[in-house]
C-alpha positions in Angstrom: 42.0 -45.7 -20.7 40.4 -44.1 -23.7 38.9 -40.6 -23.9 35.7 -40.5 -25.9 32.3 -38.8 -25.5 30.3 -39.6 -22.4 33.1 -40.7 -20.1 33.2 -39.2 -16.6 34.7 -35.7 -16.4 33.7 -34.6 -19.9 30.9 -32.2 -21.0 29.0 -35.0 -22.7 29.2 -37.1 -19.5 27.8 -34.2 -17.5 25.0 -33.7 -20.0 24.1 -37.4 -19.9 24.0 -37.3 -16.1 21.9 -34.1 -15.9 19.5 -35.4 -18.5 19.1 -38.7 -16.6 18.4 -36.7 -13.4 15.9 -34.3 -15.1 13.9 -37.1 -16.9 13.7 -39.1 -13.7 12.7 -36.1 -11.6 10.0 -35.2 -14.3 8.7 -38.8 -14.1 8.5 -38.5 -10.3 6.8 -35.2 -10.5 4.2 -36.3 -13.1 3.4 -39.5 -11.2 3.4 -37.9 -7.7 0.9 -35.1 -8.8 -1.7 -37.7 -9.7 -4.2 -38.4 -6.9 -4.2 -42.2 -6.7 -0.9 -43.5 -8.0 -0.2 -45.1 -4.6 -2.9 -47.7 -5.2 -0.9 -49.3 -8.0 2.2 -51.2 -6.9 4.1 -50.6 -10.2 3.5 -46.9 -10.0 5.0 -46.9 -6.5 7.9 -49.0 -7.8 8.4 -46.4 -10.6 8.6 -43.6 -8.0 11.1 -45.5 -5.9 13.2 -46.5 -8.9 13.2 -43.0 -10.3 14.1 -41.6 -6.9 17.2 -43.8 -6.8 18.0 -42.7 -10.4 17.8 -39.1 -9.4 20.1 -39.6 -6.4 22.6 -41.6 -8.4 22.6 -39.3 -11.5 22.8 -36.2 -9.4 25.7 -37.5 -7.4 27.6 -38.4 -10.6 26.7 -35.1 -12.3 28.2 -33.3 -9.3 31.3 -35.5 -9.6 31.5 -34.8 -13.3 31.2 -31.0 -12.7 33.9 -31.2 -10.0 36.2 -33.0 -12.4 35.6 -30.5 -15.1 36.2 -27.5 -12.8 39.4 -29.1 -11.3 40.5 -30.6 -14.6 40.7 -34.1 -13.0 40.6 -37.3 -14.9 38.1 -39.9 -13.4 39.5 -43.0 -15.2 40.6 -44.8 -12.1 39.8 -48.5 -12.7 38.2 -49.0 -9.3 36.1 -45.8 -9.7 35.0 -46.8 -13.2 34.1 -50.3 -11.9 31.9 -48.7 -9.3 30.3 -46.5 -12.1 29.6 -49.6 -14.2 28.0 -51.6 -11.4 25.9 -48.6 -10.3 24.8 -47.7 -13.8 23.8 -51.3 -14.7 21.8 -51.7 -11.4 20.0 -48.4 -11.9 19.4 -49.1 -15.6 17.9 -52.5 -14.8 15.7 -51.1 -12.1 14.6 -48.2 -14.3 13.7 -50.4 -17.2 11.8 -52.8 -15.0 9.8 -50.0 -13.3 9.1 -48.2 -16.6 8.0 -51.4 -18.3 5.7 -52.4 -15.4 4.2 -48.9 -15.3 3.7 -48.9 -19.0 1.9 -52.2 -18.8 -0.5 -50.8 -16.2 -0.9 -47.6 -18.2 -1.8 -49.5 -21.4 -4.2 -51.6 -19.3 -6.0 -48.5 -18.1 -5.9 -46.6 -21.3 -6.4 -49.2 -24.0 -7.7 -52.4 -22.6 -10.4 -50.9 -20.4 -11.7 -48.9 -23.4 -10.9 -45.4 -22.3 -9.3 -44.2 -19.1 -11.9 -43.4 -16.5 -9.4 -41.2 -14.5 -9.3 -38.5 -17.2 -6.2 -36.3 -16.7 -4.7 -38.9 -14.3 -4.1 -41.2 -17.3 -2.2 -38.4 -19.1 0.0 -38.0 -16.1 0.6 -41.7 -16.0 1.6 -41.7 -19.7 3.9 -38.6 -19.3 5.5 -40.3 -16.3 6.1 -43.5 -18.2 7.5 -41.7 -21.2 9.9 -39.7 -19.0 11.0 -42.9 -17.2 11.8 -44.5 -20.6 13.8 -41.4 -21.6 15.7 -41.6 -18.4 16.4 -45.2 -19.0 17.7 -44.5 -22.5 20.1 -42.0 -21.0 21.3 -44.3 -18.2 21.6 -47.2 -20.7 23.8 -45.0 -22.8 25.9 -44.1 -19.8 26.2 -47.7 -18.6 27.4 -48.8 -22.1 29.9 -46.0 -22.2 31.2 -47.0 -18.7 31.4 -50.6 -19.7 33.3 -49.7 -22.8 35.6 -47.5 -20.8 36.3 -50.3 -18.3 36.9 -52.8 -21.1 39.3 -50.3 -22.9 41.4 -49.8 -19.8 
């Protein structure tokens, strides 16, 4: 298997996983601090999807850190296949949740004239932006994992 930036057990792989986790946690924090996010289904889906993203990314960041400390290579084809499937599933869920929440946010902010919720709309927008940033990071990781699997 090839060794290029972003693969498991490298510093860039660890940075990608930590950034996924931080962006997803920021999205959750921004949405959860709003007072009535639970009344909109897509916002609840965003919380659930980003929660899954945090758990997946944190677990793989921990695995990357362990591999860096122990100088292990995580290029086992079965393990990489698991990473590919997990990354693609979480990437798909994250994109769907971020897109649905962005649609509702645009509906509130633009289509209804101005957002009547005040600071709540800013929290919704920040949460959606952080969710999309998390998706960009997980999409990058999933493409790298797929490339690593194909190269092996």
